[in-house]
C-alpha angles and dihedrals in degrees: 000000000000109000118243112262097029127082120213112245094040133104088242090057091049093050090046094051091050086055092048093054091060086073089071099072136130090223129056094209099046143018114267122153119163137183119288094002128130087256088055089057093045092052090049091053092050093046091048091057091050092049090053089052088055094055100261131130111228143214139169110226129221091273098050096260114143116226135187125189143184125186123244090265091054099256119133111261135180111268113256095024104165125229100045113068118227136217106223122214122183152089135208137299103199122093145207117248112283091012139178120246101241109051103106096343093073090057092050094049093046088052092053090046091052091050091052092050090052098039092111096036114097112227132192089241140031118268124224134184121203132192104197115219102217125016100138099055090219099145105037102020096243116106127214095026092146096048092040087059093047091049095048096250100118112144116212087211089073094067095088097047109117138210125229091280093053095255111148121225089244092055090047093054090052092047090052092051098256127128112231092205090060098052090109088067088074093066118110124214120236091230090060096057135074095190145298123259124187133185113202139163111261096240086208141074102247099097092045091048089052091046090235127135097209143024138172127242119243099180138359113225121255108239137199126182128198143183109219118196124197115192126192132142129295109222141153113297093214101039101045119080120214092254090062100043126112096187111185095192095053090050090048092049090054087051093051093053091045090053092056093048092051093047094049089060091061137048090251129099125230125183132183099204103171135031124183125185132200136241085006099201124140093233100042128085106238111256097187138027126185121192135177124226125201113194125188133176141176087234131026089232094058093043094050092046088055090049092055089053092050093048092050089050090052094054092045092052091048093054092046092052101036097246134114127248124209132180133206120182109215101176141015129177125171121235111267125215114209110239116258096237092047091050091049090053093051091047090050089050093050092048094052093044098045100026092225117161117272110275094018096099110116119241118203135181115231118233087187122078125243141186089257086076090069097035089056088077090068106025148006115286133210131175136202118203123210122204115253124195114268088345089274116158137153086042135091090248090068105134139176125184115243087229090060093047090053091053090045091052090053091046094048093050091049090050091056090049092048088057091047091051089049092050090052 
């Protein structure tokens, strides 16, 4: 299925395949591909063909993740074959609404290209490539569903979560052709894995500011997400004096600015990404405001300390303004430190690909979450970051230079070979 004019195993092929995946979108005017959608199925079909081109056998697991595998001797082998542990390379194929074309997809395409480059190279372990089905959590509000299934962390409490159309996760599984009662079949065993390596765009400006194409990840931020609800009283905008108002939106606005003030005083990040007001009429005082909070920190301790300050501020503002304040936590993921041996392999790969002096490779912590956070429960994790222009991500302007992708491909390949040398 390789497109004419591109050769699998090259940066040009990687870039072209990221372009191809934009065709599988729920919107004609923007890229949007969510979990268990027709577009998800289409992307899996395309990726399966590219995996076959790279010399891998393929399988879609019980959670909708697409896997490819070759044995240690290079022959195609069914994914998850027991007895021969595998090094897993990959990332995710789902997107946020109005997405860029490289977040997640670049990592999967780089992984397939590495597998092709090494198809005739014997390794001391099997090699697998995965395209995780849901990292973003766009459809059901729970991130890392694909990698949580693969790492044996599926929570049965998720089954009744619904999308914007009221479809439950259980119903979506059945419509996709998956059996909810078999989701545990997607879980991988620690003894069957050598490690998990992921290449990903940085989604920040650090590498560009340092004029470097690549870096390695030290830690993936611990994240928590909340829905915060402020309830006041909806009344006539003309007949209610200020002294009698219990305006939920004004209280929420005070909370939003206070959240930013508190976060700026720490090394954590806090974002109010959505605000909904009821009843939402021009001549009615808002009686209810619901806002989302995304909270991330280099350490769980720092993140949780900031949350305690935010929660206290919410209750204080509620008392001052005569409204109520309620909290629902929707997501929690601990910070994840990349394993020393995986970091060393990525550093070795970068050194060989960029010829930077030993010890000069840049290490970064990742405020963004990644599938490695889930995979850390079953195996060691390492990550390679690729420079992205102006640090823009989750936006159509997301961009990587072909030259950086070429260097990333060399570095990622060298990282696999470094792990192979260590295993020998």
